PDB file of N, CA, C and O in Angstrom:
ATOM      1  N   MET A   1      67.754-156.188  37.681  1.00  0.00           N
ATOM      2  CA  MET A   1      68.743-156.229  37.042  1.00  0.00           C
ATOM      3  C   MET A   1      69.999-156.960  37.918  1.00  0.00           C
ATOM      4  O   MET A   1      70.324-157.292  39.058  1.00  0.00           O
ATOM      5  N   SER A   2      70.309-156.955  36.958  1.00  0.00           N
ATOM      6  CA  SER A   2      71.755-158.093  37.201  1.00  0.00           C
ATOM      7  C   SER A   2      72.587-156.859  36.665  1.00  0.00           C
ATOM      8  O   SER A   2      72.176-156.006  35.878  1.00  0.00           O
ATOM      9  N   ALA A   3      74.344-156.961  37.482  1.00  0.00           N
ATOM     10  CA  ALA A   3      75.093-155.901  37.052  1.00  0.00           C
ATOM     11  C   ALA A   3      75.619-156.270  34.952  1.00  0.00           C
ATOM     12  O   ALA A   3      75.538-155.435  34.050  1.00  0.00           O
ATOM     13  N   ALA A   4      75.944-157.264  34.860  1.00  0.00           N
ATOM     14  CA  ALA A   4      75.989-157.507  33.938  1.00  0.00           C
ATOM     15  C   ALA A   4      74.807-157.032  32.417  1.00  0.00           C
ATOM     16  O   ALA A   4      74.961-157.578  31.324  1.00  0.00           O
ATOM     17  N   SER A   5      73.695-155.953  32.670  1.00  0.00           N
ATOM     18  CA  SER A   5      72.875-155.520  31.974  1.00  0.00           C
ATOM     19  C   SER A   5      73.049-154.200  32.352  1.00  0.00           C
ATOM     20  O   SER A   5      72.400-153.398  31.680  1.00  0.00           O
ATOM     21  N   LYS A   6      73.738-153.746  33.235  1.00  0.00           N
ATOM     22  CA  LYS A   6      74.166-152.515  33.399  1.00  0.00           C
ATOM     23  C   LYS A   6      75.135-151.927  32.708  1.00  0.00           C
ATOM     24  O   LYS A   6      75.226-150.712  32.533  1.00  0.00           O
ATOM     25  N   SER A   7      76.312-153.236  32.062  1.00  0.00           N
ATOM     26  CA  SER A   7      76.999-153.071  31.270  1.00  0.00           C
ATOM     27  C   SER A   7      77.198-152.657  30.028  1.00  0.00           C
ATOM     28  O   SER A   7      76.287-152.403  29.240  1.00  0.00           O
ATOM     29  N   PHE A   8      78.461-152.564  29.776  1.00  0.00           N
ATOM     30  CA  PHE A   8      79.096-153.828  28.035  1.00  0.00           C
ATOM     31  C   PHE A   8      80.521-153.306  27.655  1.00  0.00           C
ATOM     32  O   PHE A   8      81.277-152.334  27.661  1.00  0.00           O
ATOM     33  N   ALA A   9      80.324-154.985  27.228  1.00  0.00           N
ATOM     34  CA  ALA A   9      81.974-154.344  27.251  1.00  0.00           C
ATOM     35  C   ALA A   9      82.301-154.143  24.935  1.00  0.00           C
ATOM     36  O   ALA A   9      81.461-154.754  24.274  1.00  0.00           O
ATOM     37  N   VAL A  10      82.951-153.685  24.451  1.00  0.00           N
ATOM     38  CA  VAL A  10      83.612-153.707  23.133  1.00  0.00           C
ATOM     39  C   VAL A  10      85.028-153.750  22.315  1.00  0.00           C
ATOM     40  O   VAL A  10      86.162-153.296  22.463  1.00  0.00           O
ATOM     41  N   PHE A  11      84.624-154.208  21.775  1.00  0.00           N
ATOM     42  CA  PHE A  11      86.503-154.897  21.744  1.00  0.00           C
ATOM     43  C   PHE A  11      85.542-154.976  20.216  1.00  0.00           C
ATOM     44  O   PHE A  11      84.411-154.815  19.759  1.00  0.00           O
ATOM     45  N   ALA A  12      87.219-155.424  19.798  1.00  0.00           N
ATOM     46  CA  ALA A  12      87.495-156.102  18.200  1.00  0.00           C
ATOM     47  C   ALA A  12      87.530-157.177  17.607  1.00  0.00           C
ATOM     48  O   ALA A  12      88.554-157.805  17.877  1.00  0.00           O
ATOM     49  N   VAL A  13      86.768-157.745  16.813  1.00  0.00           N
ATOM     50  CA  VAL A  13      87.162-158.930  16.362  1.00  0.00           C
ATOM     51  C   VAL A  13      88.849-159.612  15.751  1.00  0.00           C
ATOM     52  O   VAL A  13      89.014-159.325  14.565  1.00  0.00           O
ATOM     53  N   GLU A  14      89.110-159.790  15.887  1.00  0.00           N
ATOM     54  CA  GLU A  14      90.454-159.935  15.525  1.00  0.00           C
ATOM     55  C   GLU A  14      90.702-161.021  15.058  1.00  0.00           C
ATOM     56  O   GLU A  14      90.150-162.056  15.430  1.00  0.00           O
ATOM     57  N   GLY A  15      92.285-160.889  13.447  1.00  0.00           N
ATOM     58  CA  GLY A  15      91.931-161.795  12.523  1.00  0.00           C
ATOM     59  C   GLY A  15      91.612-161.288  11.194  1.00  0.00           C
ATOM     60  O   GLY A  15      91.933-162.060  10.290  1.00  0.00           O
ATOM     61  N   ILE A  16      90.864-159.792  10.704  1.00  0.00           N
ATOM     62  CA  ILE A  16      90.550-159.608  10.232  1.00  0.00           C
ATOM     63  C   ILE A  16      91.846-159.063   9.296  1.00  0.00           C
ATOM     64  O   ILE A  16      92.939-159.056   9.862  1.00  0.00           O
ATOM     65  N   PRO A  17      91.810-158.803   8.495  1.00  0.00           N
ATOM     66  CA  PRO A  17      92.734-157.927   7.837  1.00  0.00           C
ATOM     67  C   PRO A  17      92.068-156.723   8.087  1.00  0.00           C
ATOM     68  O   PRO A  17      91.089-156.357   8.737  1.00  0.00           O
ATOM     69  N   GLU A  18      93.297-155.999   7.030  1.00  0.00           N
ATOM     70  CA  GLU A  18      92.730-154.411   5.638  1.00  0.00           C
ATOM     71  C   GLU A  18      92.024-154.623   4.980  1.00  0.00           C
ATOM     72  O   GLU A  18      92.288-155.355   4.026  1.00  0.00           O
ATOM     73  N   ILE A  19      90.463-153.959   5.205  1.00  0.00           N
ATOM     74  CA  ILE A  19      90.017-154.484   3.891  1.00  0.00           C
ATOM     75  C   ILE A  19      90.251-153.772   2.608  1.00  0.00           C
ATOM     76  O   ILE A  19      90.561-152.584   2.523  1.00  0.00           O
ATOM     77  N   GLU A  20      90.058-154.693   1.499  1.00  0.00           N
ATOM     78  CA  GLU A  20      90.652-153.873   0.386  1.00  0.00           C
ATOM     79  C   GLU A  20      89.125-153.738  -1.377  1.00  0.00           C
ATOM     80  O   GLU A  20      87.909-153.846  -1.220  1.00  0.00           O
ATOM     81  N   ALA A  21      89.314-153.674  -1.740  1.00  0.00           N
ATOM     82  CA  ALA A  21      87.681-154.145  -2.819  1.00  0.00           C
ATOM     83  C   ALA A  21      88.103-155.396  -2.831  1.00  0.00           C
ATOM     84  O   ALA A  21      89.212-155.798  -2.479  1.00  0.00           O
ATOM     85  N   GLY A  22      87.126-156.073  -3.278  1.00  0.00           N
ATOM     86  CA  GLY A  22      86.238-156.902  -3.181  1.00  0.00           C
ATOM     87  C   GLY A  22      86.826-158.245  -2.679  1.00  0.00           C
ATOM     88  O   GLY A  22      86.989-159.227  -3.404  1.00  0.00           O
ATOM     89  N   MET A  23      87.172-158.172  -1.164  1.00  0.00           N
ATOM     90  CA  MET A  23      87.095-159.160  -0.286  1.00  0.00           C
ATOM     91  C   MET A  23      85.348-159.688   0.436  1.00  0.00           C
ATOM     92  O   MET A  23      84.211-159.244   0.279  1.00  0.00           O
ATOM     93  N   ASP A  24      85.800-160.566   1.058  1.00  0.00           N
ATOM     94  CA  ASP A  24      83.860-161.042   1.321  1.00  0.00           C
ATOM     95  C   ASP A  24      84.151-160.587   2.580  1.00  0.00           C
ATOM     96  O   ASP A  24      84.954-161.112   3.351  1.00  0.00           O
ATOM     97  N   LEU A  25      83.635-159.817   2.740  1.00  0.00           N
ATOM     98  CA  LEU A  25      83.578-159.708   4.425  1.00  0.00           C
ATOM     99  C   LEU A  25      82.646-160.261   5.676  1.00  0.00           C
ATOM    100  O   LEU A  25      82.800-159.863   6.830  1.00  0.00           O
ATOM    101  N   GLY A  26      81.387-161.502   5.172  1.00  0.00           N
ATOM    102  CA  GLY A  26      81.054-162.619   5.668  1.00  0.00           C
ATOM    103  C   GLY A  26      81.821-162.893   6.063  1.00  0.00           C
ATOM    104  O   GLY A  26      82.245-162.638   7.190  1.00  0.00           O
ATOM    105  N   GLU A  27      82.513-163.877   4.768  1.00  0.00           N
ATOM    106  CA  GLU A  27      83.570-164.782   4.874  1.00  0.00           C
ATOM    107  C   GLU A  27      84.935-163.911   6.229  1.00  0.00           C
ATOM    108  O   GLU A  27      85.425-164.305   7.288  1.00  0.00           O
ATOM    109  N   LEU A  28      85.026-163.072   5.686  1.00  0.00           N
ATOM    110  CA  LEU A  28      86.116-162.665   6.360  1.00  0.00           C
ATOM    111  C   LEU A  28      86.114-162.394   8.030  1.00  0.00           C
ATOM    112  O   LEU A  28      87.168-162.370   8.665  1.00  0.00           O
ATOM    113  N   ILE A  29      84.681-162.176   8.708  1.00  0.00           N
ATOM    114  CA  ILE A  29      84.335-161.649   9.292  1.00  0.00           C
ATOM    115  C   ILE A  29      83.437-163.497  10.789  1.00  0.00           C
ATOM    116  O   ILE A  29      83.514-163.803  11.979  1.00  0.00           O
ATOM    117  N   GLY A  30      82.806-163.997   9.589  1.00  0.00           N
ATOM    118  CA  GLY A  30      82.722-165.773   9.844  1.00  0.00           C
ATOM    119  C   GLY A  30      83.771-166.375  10.886  1.00  0.00           C
ATOM    120  O   GLY A  30      83.744-166.770  12.052  1.00  0.00           O
ATOM    121  N   SER A  31      84.800-166.226   9.762  1.00  0.00           N
ATOM    122  CA  SER A  31      86.268-166.551  10.149  1.00  0.00           C
ATOM    123  C   SER A  31      86.449-166.366  11.135  1.00  0.00           C
ATOM    124  O   SER A  31      86.246-166.976  12.185  1.00  0.00           O
ATOM    125  N   ALA A  32      86.809-165.588  10.903  1.00  0.00           N
ATOM    126  CA  ALA A  32      87.616-164.307  12.531  1.00  0.00           C
ATOM    127  C   ALA A  32      86.580-164.641  14.114  1.00  0.00           C
ATOM    128  O   ALA A  32      86.818-164.833  15.307  1.00  0.00           O
ATOM    129  N   LEU A  33      85.640-164.575  13.420  1.00  0.00           N
ATOM    130  CA  LEU A  33      84.447-165.449  14.839  1.00  0.00           C
ATOM    131  C   LEU A  33      84.735-167.230  15.337  1.00  0.00           C
ATOM    132  O   LEU A  33      84.370-168.075  16.154  1.00  0.00           O
ATOM    133  N   ALA A  34      85.179-167.126  14.774  1.00  0.00           N
ATOM    134  CA  ALA A  34      84.880-169.299  14.388  1.00  0.00           C
ATOM    135  C   ALA A  34      85.928-169.709  15.333  1.00  0.00           C
ATOM    136  O   ALA A  34      86.150-170.907  15.509  1.00  0.00           O
ATOM    137  N   SER A  35      86.757-168.561  16.114  1.00  0.00           N
ATOM    138  CA  SER A  35      88.095-169.032  17.062  1.00  0.00           C
ATOM    139  C   SER A  35      87.558-168.380  17.628  1.00  0.00           C
ATOM    140  O   SER A  35      87.029-169.077  18.494  1.00  0.00           O
ATOM    141  N   THR A  36      86.978-166.282  17.920  1.00  0.00           N
ATOM    142  CA  THR A  36      86.360-165.854  19.364  1.00  0.00           C
ATOM    143  C   THR A  36      85.066-166.779  19.207  1.00  0.00           C
ATOM    144  O   THR A  36      85.002-167.469  20.224  1.00  0.00           O
ATOM    145  N   GLY A  37      84.316-166.986  18.592  1.00  0.00           N
ATOM    146  CA  GLY A  37      82.995-166.856  19.191  1.00  0.00           C
ATOM    147  C   GLY A  37      82.394-165.904  19.320  1.00  0.00           C
ATOM    148  O   GLY A  37      82.918-164.869  19.732  1.00  0.00           O
ATOM    149  N   LEU A  38      80.534-166.037  18.853  1.00  0.00           N
ATOM    150  CA  LEU A  38      79.949-165.134  19.398  1.00  0.00           C
ATOM    151  C   LEU A  38      78.916-166.046  20.992  1.00  0.00           C
ATOM    152  O   LEU A  38      78.914-167.257  21.210  1.00  0.00           O
ATOM    153  N   HIS A  39      78.095-164.842  21.916  1.00  0.00           N
ATOM    154  CA  HIS A  39      77.337-165.726  22.976  1.00  0.00           C
ATOM    155  C   HIS A  39      76.637-165.345  22.784  1.00  0.00           C
ATOM    156  O   HIS A  39      76.554-164.494  21.898  1.00  0.00           O
ATOM    157  N   HIS A  40      75.425-165.851  23.700  1.00  0.00           N
ATOM    158  CA  HIS A  40      73.637-165.691  23.762  1.00  0.00           C
ATOM    159  C   HIS A  40      73.636-164.174  24.070  1.00  0.00           C
ATOM    160  O   HIS A  40      73.997-163.919  25.219  1.00  0.00           O
ATOM    161  N   GLY A  41      73.168-162.648  22.965  1.00  0.00           N
ATOM    162  CA  GLY A  41      73.423-161.597  23.687  1.00  0.00           C
ATOM    163  C   GLY A  41      74.265-160.532  23.505  1.00  0.00           C
ATOM    164  O   GLY A  41      74.260-159.452  24.095  1.00  0.00           O
ATOM    165  N   ASP A  42      75.501-161.209  22.023  1.00  0.00           N
ATOM    166  CA  ASP A  42      76.137-160.328  22.430  1.00  0.00           C
ATOM    167  C   ASP A  42      75.226-160.199  20.502  1.00  0.00           C
ATOM    168  O   ASP A  42      74.325-160.888  20.022  1.00  0.00           O
ATOM    169  N   ILE A  43      76.229-158.692  19.745  1.00  0.00           N
ATOM    170  CA  ILE A  43      76.021-157.472  18.908  1.00  0.00           C
ATOM    171  C   ILE A  43      77.110-157.717  18.295  1.00  0.00           C
ATOM    172  O   ILE A  43      78.131-157.885  18.962  1.00  0.00           O
ATOM    173  N   LEU A  44      77.141-157.793  16.930  1.00  0.00           N
ATOM    174  CA  LEU A  44      78.280-157.830  16.499  1.00  0.00           C
ATOM    175  C   LEU A  44      77.640-156.197  15.281  1.00  0.00           C
ATOM    176  O   LEU A  44      76.530-155.901  14.840  1.00  0.00           O
ATOM    177  N   VAL A  45      78.997-155.554  15.157  1.00  0.00           N
ATOM    178  CA  VAL A  45      78.813-154.287  14.685  1.00  0.00           C
ATOM    179  C   VAL A  45      79.951-154.476  13.592  1.00  0.00           C
ATOM    180  O   VAL A  45      81.117-154.855  13.703  1.00  0.00           O
ATOM    181  N   VAL A  46      79.019-153.983  12.237  1.00  0.00           N
ATOM    182  CA  VAL A  46      79.680-153.870  10.738  1.00  0.00           C
ATOM    183  C   VAL A  46      79.319-152.340  10.175  1.00  0.00           C
ATOM    184  O   VAL A  46      78.290-151.767   9.815  1.00  0.00           O
ATOM    185  N   SER A  47      80.839-151.968  10.305  1.00  0.00           N
ATOM    186  CA  SER A  47      80.754-150.370   9.948  1.00  0.00           C
ATOM    187  C   SER A  47      80.219-150.253   8.391  1.00  0.00           C
ATOM    188  O   SER A  47      80.382-150.998   7.425  1.00  0.00           O
ATOM    189  N   SER A  48      79.555-149.084   8.541  1.00  0.00           N
ATOM    190  CA  SER A  48      79.945-149.174   6.988  1.00  0.00           C
ATOM    191  C   SER A  48      81.626-148.415   6.218  1.00  0.00           C
ATOM    192  O   SER A  48      81.890-148.303   5.021  1.00  0.00           O
ATOM    193  N   LYS A  49      82.265-148.119   7.102  1.00  0.00           N
ATOM    194  CA  LYS A  49      83.822-148.189   6.073  1.00  0.00           C
ATOM    195  C   LYS A  49      84.010-149.306   5.292  1.00  0.00           C
ATOM    196  O   LYS A  49      84.419-149.660   4.187  1.00  0.00           O
ATOM    197  N   ILE A  50      83.678-149.595   6.021  1.00  0.00           N
ATOM    198  CA  ILE A  50      84.529-151.091   5.490  1.00  0.00           C
ATOM    199  C   ILE A  50      83.504-152.030   4.898  1.00  0.00           C
ATOM    200  O   ILE A  50      83.923-153.106   4.471  1.00  0.00           O
ATOM    201  N   VAL A  51      81.921-151.698   4.800  1.00  0.00           N
ATOM    202  CA  VAL A  51      81.607-152.477   3.251  1.00  0.00           C
ATOM    203  C   VAL A  51      81.403-151.674   2.041  1.00  0.00           C
ATOM    204  O   VAL A  51      80.976-152.042   0.947  1.00  0.00           O
ATOM    205  N   SER A  52      81.766-150.566   2.408  1.00  0.00           N
ATOM    206  CA  SER A  52      82.035-149.723   1.198  1.00  0.00           C
ATOM    207  C   SER A  52      83.888-150.240   0.365  1.00  0.00           C
ATOM    208  O   SER A  52      84.277-150.601  -0.746  1.00  0.00           O
ATOM    209  N   LYS A  53      84.642-149.920   1.989  1.00  0.00           N
ATOM    210  CA  LYS A  53      85.717-150.638   1.057  1.00  0.00           C
ATOM    211  C   LYS A  53      86.463-151.803   0.351  1.00  0.00           C
ATOM    212  O   LYS A  53      87.465-152.030  -0.327  1.00  0.00           O
ATOM    213  N   ALA A  54      85.501-152.343   0.849  1.00  0.00           N
ATOM    214  CA  ALA A  54      84.927-154.192   0.265  1.00  0.00           C
ATOM    215  C   ALA A  54      83.764-154.453  -1.363  1.00  0.00           C
ATOM    216  O   ALA A  54      83.579-155.398  -2.130  1.00  0.00           O
ATOM    217  N   GLU A  55      83.391-153.473  -1.285  1.00  0.00           N
ATOM    218  CA  GLU A  55      82.474-152.449  -2.420  1.00  0.00           C
ATOM    219  C   GLU A  55      83.113-151.838  -3.311  1.00  0.00           C
ATOM    220  O   GLU A  55      82.812-151.683  -4.495  1.00  0.00           O
ATOM    221  N   GLY A  56      84.367-151.341  -2.516  1.00  0.00           N
ATOM    222  CA  GLY A  56      85.166-150.673  -3.901  1.00  0.00           C
ATOM    223  C   GLY A  56      85.161-149.381  -4.102  1.00  0.00           C
ATOM    224  O   GLY A  56      85.792-148.649  -4.864  1.00  0.00           O
ATOM    225  N   ARG A  57      83.540-149.030  -2.498  1.00  0.00           N
ATOM    226  CA  ARG A  57      82.726-147.083  -2.673  1.00  0.00           C
ATOM    227  C   ARG A  57      83.998-146.702  -2.147  1.00  0.00           C
ATOM    228  O   ARG A  57      84.158-146.290  -0.998  1.00  0.00           O
ATOM    229  N   ILE A  58      84.635-146.801  -2.747  1.00  0.00           N
ATOM    230  CA  ILE A  58      85.973-145.282  -2.309  1.00  0.00           C
ATOM    231  C   ILE A  58      86.142-144.527  -2.821  1.00  0.00           C
ATOM    232  O   ILE A  58      86.351-144.814  -3.999  1.00  0.00           O
ATOM    233  N   VAL A  59      86.221-142.810  -2.449  1.00  0.00           N
ATOM    234  CA  VAL A  59      86.729-142.054  -3.299  1.00  0.00           C
ATOM    235  C   VAL A  59      88.071-140.834  -2.338  1.00  0.00           C
ATOM    236  O   VAL A  59      88.157-140.437  -1.176  1.00  0.00           O
ATOM    237  N   HIS A  60      88.674-140.679  -3.258  1.00  0.00           N
ATOM    238  CA  HIS A  60      89.178-140.309  -2.520  1.00  0.00           C
ATOM    239  C   HIS A  60      89.366-138.232  -2.307  1.00  0.00           C
ATOM    240  O   HIS A  60      89.067-137.325  -3.083  1.00  0.00           O
ATOM    241  N   ALA A  61      90.034-138.214  -0.788  1.00  0.00           N
ATOM    242  CA  ALA A  61      89.794-137.034  -0.821  1.00  0.00           C
ATOM    243  C   ALA A  61      90.034-136.027  -1.873  1.00  0.00           C
ATOM    244  O   ALA A  61      89.007-135.404  -2.142  1.00  0.00           O
ATOM    245  N   ASP A  62      91.435-135.553  -2.784  1.00  0.00           N
ATOM    246  CA  ASP A  62      91.265-134.533  -3.644  1.00  0.00           C
ATOM    247  C   ASP A  62      90.086-135.011  -4.543  1.00  0.00           C
ATOM    248  O   ASP A  62      89.384-134.008  -4.420  1.00  0.00           O
ATOM    249  N   ASP A  63      89.604-135.565  -5.095  1.00  0.00           N
ATOM    250  CA  ASP A  63      88.469-136.436  -5.526  1.00  0.00           C
ATOM    251  C   ASP A  63      86.724-136.143  -5.388  1.00  0.00           C
ATOM    252  O   ASP A  63      85.768-136.247  -6.156  1.00  0.00           O
ATOM    253  N   ARG A  64      86.929-135.710  -3.908  1.00  0.00           N
ATOM    254  CA  ARG A  64      85.429-135.505  -3.110  1.00  0.00           C
ATOM    255  C   ARG A  64      84.308-134.612  -4.036  1.00  0.00           C
ATOM    256  O   ARG A  64      83.227-134.763  -4.604  1.00  0.00           O
ATOM    257  N   GLU A  65      85.273-133.643  -3.794  1.00  0.00           N
ATOM    258  CA  GLU A  65      84.438-132.446  -4.657  1.00  0.00           C
ATOM    259  C   GLU A  65      83.542-132.806  -5.917  1.00  0.00           C
ATOM    260  O   GLU A  65      82.328-132.677  -6.076  1.00  0.00           O
ATOM    261  N   GLN A  66      84.270-133.171  -6.541  1.00  0.00           N
ATOM    262  CA  GLN A  66      83.955-133.959  -8.175  1.00  0.00           C
ATOM    263  C   GLN A  66      83.024-135.028  -7.797  1.00  0.00           C
ATOM    264  O   GLN A  66      81.971-135.087  -8.431  1.00  0.00           O
ATOM    265  N   ALA A  67      83.155-135.532  -7.248  1.00  0.00           N
ATOM    266  CA  ALA A  67      82.228-136.961  -6.513  1.00  0.00           C
ATOM    267  C   ALA A  67      81.146-136.938  -6.325  1.00  0.00           C
ATOM    268  O   ALA A  67      80.280-137.788  -6.533  1.00  0.00           O
ATOM    269  N   ILE A  68      81.074-135.437  -5.694  1.00  0.00           N
ATOM    270  CA  ILE A  68      79.190-134.598  -4.692  1.00  0.00           C
ATOM    271  C   ILE A  68      79.072-134.204  -5.889  1.00  0.00           C
ATOM    272  O   ILE A  68      78.357-134.932  -6.578  1.00  0.00           O
ATOM    273  N   THR A  69      79.597-133.143  -6.493  1.00  0.00           N
ATOM    274  CA  THR A  69      78.356-132.767  -7.816  1.00  0.00           C
ATOM    275  C   THR A  69      78.673-133.576  -8.893  1.00  0.00           C
ATOM    276  O   THR A  69      78.495-133.050  -9.992  1.00  0.00           O
ATOM    277  N   ASP A  70      79.034-134.551  -8.883  1.00  0.00           N
ATOM    278  CA  ASP A  70      78.182-135.697 -10.395  1.00  0.00           C
ATOM    279  C   ASP A  70      77.162-136.824  -9.443  1.00  0.00           C
ATOM    280  O   ASP A  70      76.397-137.715  -9.811  1.00  0.00           O
ATOM    281  N   GLU A  71      77.537-136.340  -8.120  1.00  0.00           N
ATOM    282  CA  GLU A  71      76.408-136.931  -7.546  1.00  0.00           C
ATOM    283  C   GLU A  71      74.946-136.849  -7.805  1.00  0.00           C
ATOM    284  O   GLU A  71      74.120-137.735  -8.024  1.00  0.00           O
ATOM    285  N   THR A  72      74.821-135.324  -7.710  1.00  0.00           N
ATOM    286  CA  THR A  72      73.778-134.176  -7.656  1.00  0.00           C
ATOM    287  C   THR A  72      73.408-133.715  -8.691  1.00  0.00           C
ATOM    288  O   THR A  72      72.581-132.803  -8.701  1.00  0.00           O
TER     289      THR A  72
END
């Protein structure tokens, strides 16, 4: 087993702005990666939080209890 397979590095993709409802995540991520690139064996992780933000599925803390009640 090589040394490279015993370690990993984590970094944020630069060039992605604060995500807001309606933004095209695929386009934003694709454009940002075009300048940095992915290499064979790389893994891209996208958090559920930015997906929720892009889809407009945000509940403010003050409304959380009511939102949970409405869904159950």
